[in-house]
Wavefront OBJ file of the C-alpha trace (Angstrom):
o trace
v 349.045 90.264 -1.905
v 349.097 92.467 1.096
v 351.010 91.307 4.302
v 348.110 91.845 6.699
v 344.331 91.699 5.876
v 340.878 92.144 7.578
v 338.676 89.602 5.990
v 334.914 89.466 6.525
v 331.870 87.203 6.133
v 328.223 87.288 7.074
v 326.151 84.355 8.372
v 322.513 83.855 8.837
v 322.854 83.004 12.456
v 324.967 83.302 15.617
v 325.863 79.555 15.648
v 327.423 79.478 12.154
v 329.285 82.569 12.846
v 330.713 81.265 15.987
v 331.701 77.839 14.253
v 333.437 79.605 11.453
v 335.148 82.077 13.683
v 336.525 79.532 16.205
v 337.536 76.888 13.693
v 339.545 79.352 11.663
v 341.448 80.628 14.541
v 342.030 76.970 15.874
v 343.498 76.164 12.537
v 345.710 79.331 12.522
v 343.996 80.681 9.357
v 343.284 83.902 11.413
v 345.000 85.251 14.477
v 341.593 86.626 15.887
v 337.946 86.610 14.734
v 335.150 88.764 16.137
v 331.442 88.031 15.790
v 328.917 90.964 15.757
v 325.237 90.999 15.283
v 322.624 90.716 14.602
v 322.898 93.451 11.971
v 320.195 94.623 9.497
v 321.099 93.768 5.974
v 319.425 95.200 2.869
v 320.595 93.542 -0.518
v 319.748 92.638 -4.183
v 319.361 88.974 -4.673
v 317.567 86.630 -7.261
v 316.091 89.683 -9.224
v 314.487 91.538 -6.270
v 315.599 93.633 -3.057
v 315.566 91.805 0.098
v 316.250 92.476 3.865
v 317.159 90.253 6.717
v 319.388 89.779 9.827
v 322.894 88.745 9.513
v 325.959 88.171 11.789
v 329.228 89.584 10.763
v 332.568 87.877 11.244
v 335.759 89.821 11.066
v 339.155 87.951 10.821
v 342.679 89.455 11.081
v 345.017 87.345 8.973
v 347.961 87.632 6.560
v 348.230 87.555 2.897
v 349.996 84.225 3.044
v 346.869 82.794 4.869
v 344.168 84.350 2.908
v 343.482 81.570 0.226
v 343.347 78.912 2.996
v 340.970 81.091 5.039
v 338.819 81.739 2.044
v 338.576 77.996 1.349
v 337.824 77.327 4.949
v 335.093 79.935 5.056
v 333.354 78.563 1.885
v 333.506 74.935 3.126
v 332.032 75.779 6.443
v 329.518 78.247 5.454
v 325.791 77.444 5.216
v 325.318 79.552 2.025
v 326.367 78.590 -1.427
v 327.922 81.887 -2.398
v 328.901 83.577 0.873
v 330.650 87.025 1.086
v 334.426 86.747 1.686
v 335.951 90.216 1.236
v 339.334 91.357 2.350
v 340.752 94.676 3.021
v 344.514 95.374 3.287
v 345.802 96.858 6.510
v 348.156 99.639 5.448
v 349.238 100.307 8.834
v 349.329 98.746 12.337
v 351.427 98.784 15.397
v 354.625 96.587 15.072
v 353.933 94.601 18.100
v 350.389 93.818 16.904
v 351.449 92.893 13.425
v 354.246 90.743 14.618
v 351.851 88.928 16.928
v 349.353 88.458 13.865
v 352.241 86.907 11.802
v 353.193 84.612 14.540
v 349.538 83.562 15.480
v 349.001 82.638 11.904
v 352.120 80.597 11.256
v 351.114 76.890 10.765
v 352.639 74.548 13.253
v 354.942 71.996 11.786
l 1 2 3 4 5 6 7 8 9 10 11 12 13 14 15 16 17 18 19 20 21 22 23 24 25 26 27 28 29 30 31 32 33 34 35 36 37 38 39 40 41 42 43 44 45 46 47 48 49 50 51 52 53 54 55 56 57 58 59 60 61 62 63 64 65 66 67 68 69 70 71 72 73 74 75 76 77 78 79 80 81 82 83 84 85 86 87 88 89 90 91 92 93 94 95 96 97 98 99 100 101 102 103 104 105 106 107 108
């Protein structure tokens, strides 16, 4: 897995987005999380097209912490099958990436 990732999920409301973002950072599963929204969402679900408003949560983490972050998001999320996607960071400033590594290192 990649050394550094941007991981995203969407939620139905600001409260669940804030809760998932803050708890993931507090557990050092992500170095940072941003909440944006509401955003308009258009999707195919249960055999038909739909639309609604969602809140986007973007996490910065490491490949080593991805599995734990995904487990956390799924456990805390109000939906049964939430989006959890990750994109590899191919580049970043050395100082930022070192901070990301340090911020996601579990405390002993």
